[in-house]
NUMARLUM-9789 format. One record per atom (N, C-alpha, C): residue in three letters; x, y, z. Coordinates in pm, whole numbers, plus 50000, padded with zeros to 5 digits. Example, Ala and Ser with C-alpha at 12.3 -4.5 7.8 and 13.67 -1.06 7.14 Angstrom:
ALA513194943150780ALA512304955050780ALA513204967050780SER512854977550708SER513674989450714SER512905000350787
//
This chain:
MET549087595920425MET549947589920323MET551007600020281LYS552237595720273LYS553327604520236LYS553257608020088LEU553897619320055LEU553877624019917LEU554547614119823ILE555627607819868ILE556337598319782ILE555427586619746HIS554567582319841HIS553647571419813HIS552557576019714LYS552087588319731LYS551067593519639LYS551617594519497LEU552837599619484LEU553437600719352LEU553657586919290PHE554097577419373PHE554337563919325PHE553047557619274ILE551977558819352ILE550687553019313ILE550137560019189ALA550277573319183ALA549787580719067ALA550517576418940ASN551837574918949ASN552597570318832ASN552187556118792LEU551967547618893LEU551577533818865LEU550237533318794ILE549267541218841ILE547947541418778ILE548047546318633ILE548827556718612ILE548997562118476ILE549617551618384ILE550647544618434ILE551327534518352ILE550377523118318VAL549607518418418VAL548667507518394VAL547607511718292LEU547087523718305LEU546097528518209LEU546687529518069LEU547917534118060LEU548557534917928LEU548757521117868VAL549167511417952VAL549377497817902VAL548057491917854LEU546997493417935LEU545697488017894LEU545177494717767THR545367507717759THR544947514817638THR545727509917516MET547027508017535MET547857503017426MET547407489117383PHE547127480317481PHE546637466817450PHE545347467517368GLY544397475617416GLY543107476417350GLY543207481617208LEU543937492717190LEU544087498517057LEU544847489116964ASN545897482617017ASN546687473516935ASN545847461516891ALA545067455916985ALA544227444416951ALA543157448316849LEU542547460016868LEU541507464416776LEU542097466716636ALA543267473216631ALA543877475916500ALA544287463016431ASN544887453616506ASN545297440916447ASN544087432716401LYS543027433016481LYS541817425516445LYS541247430516313ARG541137443616300ARG540597449216177ARG541537446516059MET542837448216082MET543787446215974MET543757431915924LEU543817422116016LEU543867408215975LEU542557403615912ASN541427408015969ASN540157404315909ASN540027409815767ASN540537421915746ASN540517427715612ASN541417419815517ILE542587415715568ILE543507408015484ILE542877394715443PHE542287387515541PHE541687374615509PHE540457376215420ALA539727387015440ALA538587389515352ALA539047392015209ASP540157399415194ASP540707401815060ASP541167388814995ILE541797380015076ILE542247367115024ILE541047358814977ASP539977358515061ASP538777351215024ASP538187356414894ASN538077369814883ASN537457375614764ASN538297373214639GLU539607374214656GLU540477371914540GLU540357357414492ALA540427348014587ALA540287333914550ALA538917331014488PHE537887337314546PHE536527335414495PHE536427339614348HIS536967351414317HIS536877356214179HIS537717347714084ARG538857342914129ARG539687334314044ARG538957321014014ILE538337315314117ILE537597302714099ILE536417304814005ALA535697316014024ALA534557318913936ALA535007320613792THR536157326713774THR536677328513637THR537007315113572GLU537627306213645GLU537967293013590GLU536717284913557ILE535697285813644ILE534437278613616ILE533797283913489SER533817297313473SER533257303313352SER534017298713228GLN535357298213239GLN536157293613126GLN535837279013092GLN535617270813198GLN535297256713175GLN533957255413101TYR532987263713139TYR531707263913068TYR531907267712923GLN532727277912900GLN532947282412763GLN533617271712677GLN534527264012740GLN535267253912664GLN534447241212640THR533727236712743THR533077223612737THR531567224212740GLY531037236012782GLY529587237112792GLY529027230012913SER529877225713007SER529407218613125SER530467219413234ILE529987217913358ILE530917217013472ILE530697204013546GLY530237194213474GLY529957181313537GLY531197175013598MET532367178313546MET533607172513601MET533787176413747PHE533367188613787PHE533497192713926PHE532417186414013ILE531227184513951ILE530127178414026ILE530417163714052ASP530987156913949ASP531247142613961ASP532527139514040SER533477148914045SER534767146214112SER535057157114215LYS534877153414343LYS535207162914449LYS536697166114452ALA537507156414405ALA538947158814405ALA539287170614315LEU538677171114197LEU538927182214108LEU538387195414166TRP537257194414233TRP536687206514297TRP537617212114404TYR538127203114491TYR539027207914597TYR540387212114539GLU540777205414429GLU542027209314367GLU541907223414309LEU540717226414251LEU540467239914199LEU540557250414310ILE539997246914425ILE540027256314538ILE541457258214587ASN542187246814604ASN543557247714654ASN544457255814562ARG544237254214433ARG545097261014339ARG544877276114340ASN543677280314367ASN543337294614359ASN543327301814494PHE543317294014601PHE543277300514733PHE544707303314778HIS545107315514776HIS546507319214799HIS547017315114936SER546177314815033SER546627311515169SER546337297115204SER546307288015103SER545947274015129SER546897267515229ARG548147271415230ARG549107265115323ARG548837269215467LEU548097280515486LEU547727284615621LEU546447277915667LEU545507275715569LEU544187270715607LEU544027255715588PHE544837249915502PHE544637235915467PHE545907227815490SER545727214915498SER546827205315497SER546527195015390PRO546597198515263PRO546157189715154PRO547057177615142THR546427166815098THR547197154615075THR547617153314931MET547127162614845MET547507162314705MET548227175114670PRO549087174814570PRO549817186914536PRO548897197214474ILE549367209814482ILE548577220714429ILE548357219214279ASN549337213814208ASN549257212914062ASN548547200414013ALA547997192414102ALA547317180214059ALA546117183613974GLY545877175713871GLY544707177613785GLY544877188313682VAL546107193213661VAL546337203613562VAL547137197713449THR546757200413329THR547477195413213THR548777202913198PRO549727197613121PRO551017204413107PRO550907218613057ASN549857221912979ASN549737235712930ASN549017244713029GLY548737239713153GLY548157247813259GLY546667248713255LYS545957240613168LYS544507241113160LYS543887229013227MET542577230413258MET541857219213317MET541747207913215PRO541847195213255PRO541717184013161PRO540287183113110PRO540097177612994PRO538727176112941PRO537917166813027PRO536587167813021PRO535737160013112PRO535917145113096GLU536207140512972GLU536347126012957GLU537587120613027MET538547130113061MET539777125813130MET539697128513279ALA538627135813322ALA538597140113462ALA538557128613557ASN537837117713519ASN537737106113608ASN538777095613578ASN539727098813487ASN540737089013449ASN542137093413488ARG542217103013584ARG543527107613627ARG544067099013739PRO545327094313728PRO545927086713837PRO546377096013949PRO546577090514069PRO547057098814180PRO548527102214160PRO549077111314239PRO550487114914227PRO551367102814254ASN552517102414188ASN553457091514210ASN554227093714337LYS555197085114362LYS555917085714488LYS556767098314499PHE557027104714382PHE557797117214387PHE556887129414404ASN555597126614432ASN554637137314460ASN554447146614341LYS554537140514217LYS554337148214096LYS553187142014018PRO552437150213944PRO551317144413867PRO551817135313757PRO551227123413738PRO551647114313632PRO551177119113495ALA551667112713396ALA551257116313260ALA549787113313241LEU549197120313142LEU547757118913122LEU547377105013074GLY548307097413013GLY547967084112963GLY548037073213066GLU548477076113186GLU548607065713289GLU547237061813342PRO547097049613397PRO545797045113448PRO545287054113559PRO543987057113560PRO543447065913665PRO543277058713797SER543447066413905SER543197061114039SER543097072714135PHE541927074414202PHE541737085314298PHE541407079914436GLU541937068314465GLU541657062414596GLU542297071114705GLY541547073014807GLY542047080814921GLY541947095714903MET541457100214787MET541317114614765MET540197120014854ARG540467130814927ARG539487136515020ARG539707151615029PRO538727158715073PRO538927173115091PRO539937175815201PRO540777185515182PRO541817188215283PRO541207192515415PRO541557185815524PRO541007189715655PRO541627202615703HIS540837210615778HIS541417222715837HIS542107219015968SER543137226015995SER543957223116113SER543807234116216ASP544367231616332ASP544377241916437ASP545067254316382PRO544707266116429PRO543867269016544PRO542437272216509MET541767264816420MET540387267716386MET539457265316504ALA538537274516522ALA537557272816628ALA536367265216576ASP535517260216666ASP534357252216625ASP533377260216542ASN533307273216565ASN532357281416491ASN532987287816369PHE534177283616333PHE534827289016215PHE534637279316099ILE534127284215985ILE533877275815868ILE534997278015767PRO535737267515729PRO536817269415631PRO536277274615498PHE537187279815420PHE536817286115294PHE536077276415202GLU536597263715187GLU536007254315091GLU534587250315131LYS534257251115260LYS532917247715305LYS531957259415294ARG532487271315276ARG531627283115260ARG531367286215113LEU531967278315025LEU531837280514882LEU530817270614825THR529777275714758THR528747267214698THR528507271514554LEU528127261814474LEU527787264414334LEU526327260114314VAL525487269214271VAL524067266414253VAL523697268814106ASP522617262014060ASP522177264113923ASP521347276713913ALA520797278913795ALA520047291313773ALA518797291813860ASN518297280313904ASN517097280113989ASN517437280414138GLY518707280914172GLY519107281414312GLY519327268114376ASN519277257414298ASN519527244114355ASN521037242014369THR521447236414480THR522867234414509THR523427223314422LEU524477226814349LEU525177217014266LEU526397211614339ILE527177220514399ILE528377216714473ILE528377224614604GLY528697217914710GLY528797224714839GLY527747220214936GLN527767226215052GLN526847222715160GLN525827233815178ASN524747230215246ASN523737240115277ASN524217248615396ILE524607260915367ILE525117270015471ILE524037280215504THR523807282115631THR522747291115675THR523217305615690THR524507307715686THR525007321615701THR524727329515575GLU524807342715587GLU524477351415476GLU525507350315364ILE525067353815244ILE525947353815127ILE526667367315122ILE527987366815124ILE528757379215122ILE529337382114985ASN529337372514897ASN529837374814761ASN529137364914667GLU528797369414548GLU528107360914452GLU528487365214311GLN528737355614225GLN529107358714087GLN528377349213993ALA527787355013890ALA527007347213793ALA527937340313693ILE527547328013652ILE528247320513548ILE527327320313426ASN527737326913320ASN526897328413200ASN527487320313084LEU526587315512999LEU526967308512876LEU526107313912763ASP526767320412668ASP526087326812556ASP525037336812604GLY525437344312711GLY524547354612763GLY523427349412848LYS523397336412878LYS522337330512959LYS522907325813092LEU522197328913200LEU522627324713334LEU522457309713348VAL523587303313379VAL523547288713395VAL523847284513539ALA524577292613613ALA524937289213751ALA525407301713825LYS525477300313955LYS526007311214039LYS526957305414143LEU528107312214159LEU529067308414263LEU528867317714382GLN528697311614499GLN528377319514619GLN529417317014728LEU529717327914801LEU530617327014918LEU529847331615040HIS529717322815137HIS528947325815258HIS529857331515368ALA529227338815458ALA529957344715572ALA530257334015675ASN531247336915758ASN531587328115868ASN530607329915981ARG530487319816062ARG529627321216182ARG530237331216280SER531537332316279SER532227341616367SER532777353216284HIS532567365416330HIS533127377016260HIS534627377816279LEU535157370116372LEU536587370316400LEU537207357516346SER538087359016251SER538757347516192SER539557340016298ALA539567326616283ALA540337318516379ALA541807321816372LEU542297324416252LEU543707328216241LEU543947341716307THR542947350416294THR543057363316362THR543117361416512LYS542257352516563LYS542277349716707LYS543627344016749HIS544127334916669HIS545407328816701HIS546517339416702TYR546507348116602TYR547517358616596TYR547377368216715LEU546117372016743LEU545897381216854LEU546307375116987ASN545987362217007ASN546407355517131ASN547917355217143THR548577352617031THR550047352617034THR550567366517069GLN549977376617004GLN550417390217032GLN550137394217177ILE549007390017230ILE548677393217368ILE549657386717464ASN549997374117437ASN550967367317524ASN552317374417522ILE552757378017400ILE554027385417391ILE553917398917462SER552777405617442SER552597418817503SER552537417917655ILE551937407117707ILE551857405617852ILE553257404217911TRP554097396217847TRP555467395017896TRP556207408417886ALA556037415017771ALA556697428117754ALA556167438217855ALA554837438017877ALA554237447317972ALA554707444318115GLY554827431418147GLY555307427818281GLY556707433118307ILE557587430818208ILE558957435918224ILE558957451218227GLY558167457218135GLY558087471818134GLY557507477518261LEU556527470218318LEU555907474918442LEU556897474818558LEU557697464218564LEU558727463718670LEU559717475218654LEU560147477618529LEU561077488618507LEU560427502118538SER559137503418500SER558447516018527SER558227518218677LEU557997507418751LEU557867508818896LEU559157513818956LEU560277508318910LEU561567513018958LEU561777527618921PHE561457531018796PHE561597544818753PHE560667554118831SER559437549618857SER558477557818934SER558997560419075TYR559587550019135TYR560117551819270TYR561267561919270LEU562177560519171LEU563297569919164LEU562797584119133LEU561777585119046LEU561227598219014LEU560557604419136ALA559827596319212ALA559187601419333ALA560237606119434ARG561317598419446ARG562407602519536ARG563027615619489HIS563147617019356HIS563727629319301HIS562877641419337PHE561557639719338PHE560667650919368PHE560547653519519THR560597642919596THR560357644619740THR561607648319819ASN562797645219768ASN564027648819840ASN564137663919863PRO563937672319758PRO563977686819785PRO562907691419883ILE561727685119877ILE560667688819971ILE561087685320114GLY561767673820130GLY562277670220262GLY563287680220312GLN564167684820222GLN565137695020263GLN564437707920305LEU563407711720228LEU562667723820263LEU561967722420398LYS561457710620424LYS560787708320552LYS561767709720668GLN562937703420655GLN563937704520762GLN564397718920780ALA564597725920667ALA565047739820676ALA563967748720739ALA562687745920707ALA561607753720768ALA561547751620919ASN561777739220961ASN561827736621105ASN562987744021171SER564097745021099SER565237752421153SER564917767321166LEU564197772621067LEU563807786721077LEU562857789021193ALA561957779221214ALA561027780421327ALA561777780821460GLU562967774721462GLU563807774921583GLU564767786821583ARG564497796621493ARG565277809121483ARG566727806521442LYS566937795921365LYS568267793621309LYS568287799621168PHE568477812821166PHE568347820021040PHE569557818620948ASP570577811520991ASP571717809020903ASP571507796420819THR570307790620824THR569997778520748THR569997781520598LYS570617772520520LYS570657773820376LYS570277760520312ILE569707761220193ILE569337749220117ILE570127749219986SER570687737719954SER571437736219829SER570787725219745ILE570107729319639ILE569457719919547ILE570097721919409LYS570787711719364LYS571567712919239LYS570717708519119THR569657715819094THR568827713418976THR568537726918912SER567847726418798SER567497738718729SER565987739918711ASP565227733918803ASP563777734118793ASP563177743218899GLU561857741718920GLU561157750319016GLU561637748119158PHE562127736119189PHE562637733719324PHE563857742419352ALA564717744019252ALA565887752619270ALA565447767119293THR564427771619217THR563907785119237THR563317786719377LEU562577776419421LEU561997776719555LEU563087777119661ALA564167769519639ALA565277769519734ALA565927783319741ASP566097789819624ASP566677803319623ASP565777813019698ASP564467811919677ASP563537820719750ASP563607818119900PHE563707805219936PHE563807802020079PHE565077807920139ASN566197806520067ASN567457811920118ASN567387827120131ARG566687833520036ARG566547848020045ARG565687851920165ILE564657844120192ILE563827846920311ILE564647845320437ALA565457834620442ALA566297832520561ALA567277844020580THR567847848820469THR568777860120478THR568067872620528GLU566857875120475GLU566107886820520GLU565717885720666LEU565347873720708LEU564997872020849LEU566207874420939ARG567367869420893ARG568567871720973ARG568907886720979ARG568747893520865ARG568997907920863ARG567977915320948PHE566717911020939PHE565677917521019PHE565927915621168GLU566337903421206GLU566627901021347GLU567777909821395SER568787911021310SER569917919621346SER569477934121359GLN568637938821266GLN568137952521272GLN567277954721395GLN566447944621426GLN565597946121544GLN566427947221671SER567467938721678SER568337939421797SER569037952921804GLN569527957721687GLN570197970621686GLN569207981821717TRP567977980421667TRP566967990721692TRP566637991721841ILE566487980221904ILE566207980422049ILE567347986922125MET568577983722085MET569737989922151MET569748005022128ASP569448009322004ASP569448023721974ASP568338030822049ILE567158024622055ILE566048030922130ILE566418032122278SER566988021422330SER567408021822471SER568398033122494HIS569348034822399HIS570338045422412HIS569678059122404GLU568768060822306GLU568108073722291GLU567248077122411LEU566628067122470LEU565798069622588LEU566658071722713ARG567778064422718ARG568608065222838ARG569178079122858THR569588085522749THR570248098722763THR569328109122825PRO568148111722771PRO567298121922836PRO566808117522974LEU566578104522992LEU566148100023125LEU567258101823228THR568488099323187THR569608101223279THR569738115923318ILE569588124723216ILE569668139023245ILE568538143223338LEU567318138323307LEU566178141723393LEU566408136823535GLU566878124323547GLU567108118723679GLU568168126623755GLY569228130223684GLY570308137723750GLY569868151423796GLU569138158523708GLU568698171923744GLU567678171523857LEU566778161723854LEU565788160623962LEU566458157224096GLU567468148524092GLU568198145324216GLU568948157624268ALA569508165224171ALA570238177224213ALA569288187324277ILE568098188824217ILE567118198024277ILE566678192724412ASN566468179524421ASN566018173724547ASN567068175124656ASP568358174024615ASP569448175224713ASP569818189624740GLY569188199124672GLY569468213224695GLY570688218224621ILE571268209724533ILE572448214124460ILE572048224424354ILE570898222124290ILE570378231624192ILE569078237224245GLU568978250324228GLU567758256824274GLU566638254324171PRO565438251724215PRO564308249524124PRO563818262524060ASN564698268923987ASN564348281623922ASN563898279023778GLN563668290123705GLN563168289023568GLN564148281923476LYS565428284023496LYS566428277723412LYS566388262423427ALA566268257623550ALA566218243323574ALA564948237323515ILE563838244523532ILE562578239423477ILE562618238923325THR563248249123263THR563378249223116THR564208237423068SER565278234523140SER566118223123102SER565338210023111LEU564538208623215LEU563728196623229LEU562698195523116GLN562118207023079GLN561128207022972GLN561748203022838GLU562988207522816GLU563658203822691GLU563878188722681GLU564268182622792GLU564468168122791GLU563148160622770VAL562098165622834VAL560788159422815VAL560338160922669ALA560608172722609ALA560248174822469ALA560998165022378LEU562278162622407LEU563038152922329LEU562428139022339LEU562078135222463LEU561438122122482LEU560118121222406SER559338132122412SER558048132222345SER558228131222193ARG559228138422138ARG559478137821994ARG559938123921952LEU560768117722035LEU561238104222003LEU560078094322004VAL559228095322106VAL558078086222115VAL557138088221997ASN556938100921957ASN556058103621843ASN556628097721713ASP557938099321693ASP558558093721572ASP558478078521570LEU558698072321686LEU558588057721694LEU557158053121665HIS556208060921712HIS554818057521687HIS554508058521537LYS555058068821471LYS554838070221326LYS555398058221250VAL556618053921289VAL557238042621220VAL556418029821242SER555988027521366SER555198015421394SER553858015821321THR553288028021309THR552018029321236THR552218026121088LEU553328030521031LEU553628027320891LEU553838012420873ASP554508005820969ASP554747991520959ASP553437983620957ARG552447988521028ARG551167981621033ARG550257985520916HIS550777994220826HIS550007998920710HIS548688005320755SER548738011720872SER547498017920922SER547458032820892PHE548478038020824PHE548398051720778PHE547278052820675SER546458063220689SER545398065220592SER545918074520482TYR545678070820358TYR546128078720244TYR544908083420166GLN544858096420144GLN543778102320064GLN544338105519926MET544288095619838MET544868097119705MET543968105819618GLN544588115519551GLN543868124219459GLN544868129919359ALA544348135819253ALA545218141919153ALA545738155219204ILE547078156319208ILE547708168819254ILE548798172719156ASP549128185519157ASP550218190719076ASP551488190319160PHE552348180419132PHE553558178619212PHE554518190419194LYS554498196419076LYS555348208119055LYS554908219619145ALA553598222119152ALA553098233019236ALA553398230319384LEU553248217719427LEU553528214219567LEU554988216819601THR555898212519514THR557328214219541THR557708228919539ALA557178236319441ALA557498250619432ALA557008258219555SER555828254419606SER555278261119725SER556158258719846LEU556628246419864LEU557498243519978LEU558838250419963ALA559348251319841ALA560638258219819ALA560538272819860ARG559428279219827ARG559258293319866ARG559168294720017LYS558488285520085LYS558358286320231LYS559698284520300TYR560548275620245TYR561818272820310TYR562938282420267GLU562648290720167GLU563708299520117GLU564198309020225LEU563298314520304LEU563678323720410LEU564478316720519LYS564058304420556LYS564808296620656LYS566228294020609PHE566378290820481PHE567718288120428PHE568578300820431GLN567958312220397GLN568708324720399GLN569148328320541THR568318324920641THR568668327620780THR569928320320821LYS570158308420765LYS571348300520796LYS572438302420691ASN572328313020611ASN573308316120508ASN573458304720406LEU572308298620370LEU572288288120269LEU571518293020148THR571918288220031THR571258292019907THR570388280419859LEU569108283319834LEU568168273319785LEU567788276719641ASN568198268019547ASN567858269819406ASN566898258819362ALA566108261719261ALA565148251819211ALA564938253719061THR564808242418992THR564468242518849THR563238233618828PHE562248238918754PHE560998231718732PHE560648232118583PRO559948222018535PRO559468222418396PRO558348232718382GLU558048236518261GLU557018246618239GLU555618241118263GLN555368228518223GLN554018223218234GLN553778217518375ALA552498215818405ALA552108209718532ALA552508195018533VAL552778189818652VAL553178175818669VAL552128169118757MET551198162018695MET550078156318767MET550398141918811ILE550128139318939ILE550308125818995ILE549138122719086ASN548938109919116ASN547958105519216ASN548688103819348ALA548338111719446ALA549088111219572ALA548278117319684ASP548738114619806ASP548208121219927ASP549088133519950GLN548508145119931GLN549298157519937GLN549938159620073ASN549218156520180ASN549778158520314ASN550968149420339ARG550868136720294ARG551978127520317ARG553208131420235LEU553008135320109LEU554158139620029LEU554758152520084THR553908161120136THR554438173320201THR555328169420320GLN554908159420397GLN555718154520509GLN557068149320461VAL557078142220347VAL558338137020293VAL559268148620255LEU558748158420179LEU559588169520135LEU560078177820253GLN559238179720352GLN559668187320471GLN560778180120546ASN560678166820562ASN561728159420630ASN563068160920558ILE563038160020424ILE564288161120348ILE564858175220357LEU563998185320339LEU564478199120347LEU564968202620488GLU564318197020590GLU564788199420728GLU566168193320748ASN566408181720692ASN567738175820700ASN568778184620630ASN568418190020510ASN569328199020441ASN569598211520524LEU568558216720584LEU568698228720666LEU569528226120790ARG569408214020844ARG570068210820971ARG571528207020952TYR571868199920842TYR573198194020832TYR574078200020722THR573548208920639THR574378215220537THR575168226620598ASP576448227320564ASP577318237920618ASP576878251620566GLU577228261820645GLU576878275520605GLU577578279120474HIS576918288420402HIS577398293620274HIS577468282720166GLU576718271820187GLU576648261320085GLU575318262520010THR575108253719915THR573958254719826THR573128241919831VAL571808243519828VAL570868232419815VAL570088234519685TRP569998223619605TRP569388225019472TRP568248214919457LEU567088220219411LEU565928211819378LEU565808211219226ASP565728198819172ASP565638197119027ASP564498187418997LEU563458192618930LEU562288184518897LEU562288181618747THR562298168718710THR562278164618569THR561198154018551ILE560738152618427ILE559698142718397ILE560118134418276THR559618121918274THR559748113118157THR558338109418111THR558248099518028THR556928095817976THR556018089918082GLN556608083818186GLN555778076918285GLN556068081018428HIS557168088018455HIS557558091118592HIS558028105518605VAL557998110218730VAL558558123118766VAL559698120718865PHE560798128118847PHE561968126718932PHE562228140019001LEU562418139419133LEU562788151319211LEU564098148419283SER565138156219249SER566448154719313SER566668166519405ILE566998163519531ILE567308173819630ILE568738171219677GLU569658179919635GLU571068177519666GLU571698190119727ASP572728187719809ASP573438198719872ASP574928197819839SER575658208019876SER577078208719842SER577988204819958GLY577428199620064GLY578308194620170GLY577648194920305PRO578218187520399PRO579458179720390PRO579288165520333GLY578048160520314GLY577858147120260GLY578018136320366VAL577918123720320VAL578018112220410VAL579008102220349PRO579578093520430PRO580508083420377PRO579788074120277ASP580578068420186ASP579978059620084ASP579298047420146ASP579888041820252ASP579318029820312ASP578058032720392ALA577718045320409ALA576518048920484ALA575328051820395LEU575548052720263LEU574458056420173LEU573308046520178ASP573628033520182ASP572568023320182ASP571878022020317LYS572428028120421LYS571868026720555LYS571068039020599LEU571038049320514LEU570378061720556LEU568898059920584PHE568288049920520PHE566848047820539PHE566548037420646ASP567568032520715ASP567358023520828ASP566918031520949ARG566118025321031ARG565618032221150ARG566738034821249LEU566718047121304LEU567648051321409LEU569108051521362PHE569318051621228PHE570698052321180PHE571138066921177LYS572348069221228LYS572928082721230LYS574348081921175THR574628090921081THR575998091021028THR576958097221128ASP576428105721216ASP577278112121317ASP576638109821453SER577228100621529SER576638097221659SER576768108421760SER577598118321732SER577808129221828SER577038141721790ARG576078140621696ARG575318152421653ARG574578158421772ASN574278170821766ASN573648178221874ASN572288172121905ARG572058169022031ARG570828162322070ARG569618171122052LYS569788184122065LYS568628192922058LYS568278196321914THR569288197621827THR569008201221689THR568978189021598GLY569678178221635GLY569728166121553GLY568488157621571GLY568288148521476GLY567138139521482GLY567528126221542PHE566568116921535PHE566788103621592PHE567068093121484GLY567188097221360GLY567428087521254GLY566178080321208LEU565008086821226LEU563738080621185LEU563088087721067GLY563548100021038GLY562898108120936GLY562928101620797LEU564098097220752LEU564208091220620LEU563508077620613ALA563488070320726ALA562748057620729ALA561258060120706ILE560738070820766ILE559338074320746ILE559108078620600CYS560038086320545CYS559918090620405CYS559868078620310GLN560708069020336GLN560738057120249GLN559408049720253LYS558828048120372LYS557548041320383LYS556458048420304ILE556438061820312ILE555388069420243ILE555578068620091VAL556808069720044VAL557078069219900VAL556708055519844LEU557058044819916LEU556718031319870LEU555198029619863ALA554468035819954ALA553008035019951ALA552428041919828HIS553198051119768HIS552778057919645HIS553328050919521ARG553788038419536ARG554358030519425ARG555578037619364GLY556318044319451GLY557508051319406GLY558778045719468GLN559878053019445GLN561178048919498GLN561898061219552ILE562778058819650ILE563608069419706ILE564978063519734ASN566028070519694ASN567388065619718ASN568328077219744ALA569498073719797ALA570508083719832ALA571788080819754THR572358091019693THR573598089819617THR574488101819647LYS575688101119593LYS576588112519602LYS576068123919515SER576168136219566SER575698147819491SER576778152819396ARG576318158419283ARG577258164719189ARG577898177019251LEU577218182619356LEU577748194519421LEU578738191119531GLY578898177919560GLY579868173819661GLY579268168619789GLY577958170119806GLY577308165519927GLY576468153019904LEU575208153819952LEU574288142419943LEU573148145919848CYS572688135919773CYS571568137719680CYS570488127519713ILE569298132319744ILE568128123819768ILE567218125119646THR566878113619585THR566078113619462THR564768106119486LEU563658112719449LEU562338106619456LEU561888103219314LYS561298091519297LYS560738087119168LYS559278083419192LEU558368090319125LEU556938087819144LEU556278085919007PRO555258077218999PRO554578075218870PRO553648086918838LEU553618090818710LEU552708101218665LEU551268096118665ARG550348105218674ARG548948101518669ARG548578097618527GLU547868086218514GLU547468081818381GLU546378090818327ALA546508094018198ALA545558103118136ALA544188096618123
//
């Protein structure tokens, strides 16, 4: 399966899970909220009805008017139940059965009230009574079969628990209020629980919300699928470019470049890839140049050997001591070149063994300076050195660092003009030691400073074959210094020649 398909499916799964989670949490929150609202409405209406019944007892000493007239009972419920327009479809007005001063009519008038007139207003109290067609308000959709309307869950019982008004409900009593007269219990108003813990109106609301959410989720899902596809393409396009570029590198097309115009990790990866391609191209160029230089270095002594041997064989040169010495010198050059090449290849394979230990770098440098002082004087060169007073302790392989210092001093001895000066300067900082070895001439061109540590690089191609090197000494020095977690570089000397600087970490206390 391709990466774009995996990303697309992963995004789709995440989106579906988020939608389902949102549906579940939203439905749960709405269910609790609406059930709490309807429960509050029920309790508020219950307490208002209980208060009016108590007032009726206080005024008349009886509630027979509610027992004898269901119309007045349902009118009491309708008037006090705030959500009656949601739960009921009454055929009588809310204000029916109420006197102009807002109180319940006296019991002798309760059965003598006429029905509302054609203008749907209560008639005057003196009009002839008529309650034909009066019935409890039926509940309307969306009530479920197991949902009991408020008026059917409300019962009024006497002090002995006998039902005065209402039906026998088997569900538990969730609210109860005593009706007292002169401190004596005369009746109790009870509110029973619904058969369903989920209100029908709550179900209706939730179903409506779910239908709306399904449509919204469907549209959102289509948009998210499109977005997921575009996002997957956004992520996989750079990977496709990297794949093509990697195939090009495998075909040795090192001029391959990747251009990703973003500011994320893909752009960083593209920059790293381009840097690798550049290094590979540079390495290939160096390898080709190295092979050419090795061929040239080998060709010269072999040509001389071949020529001298042919001359001896043809009798042009006598096989005397002079001829044999010349042949030995060429063989020695070949042997030295092969040994240097072997050292470089050994360093490349990281097979040099390093015996790291604590050494005094100041003592090591001072000892080598004293050994080379006589050699420098023989060539009319002046060797000066400055060292700090305290010891300079580092972790290093003493033999390898000695090899580095000898290579540099040999170069100074070989290429510095007579009557010039070579200066060693050892300084320390809080974490590193610096050794600068500089001479007063003749120096190297500016464009050659960065190439001095390349293999087989020579600033002067016509240098003496017997006294000059092969351009491998500084390359070996660089490998050894890097193995000691240090640095080595070449700059212009303050004395006018070349300055080689070593930077090595101090030994941790």
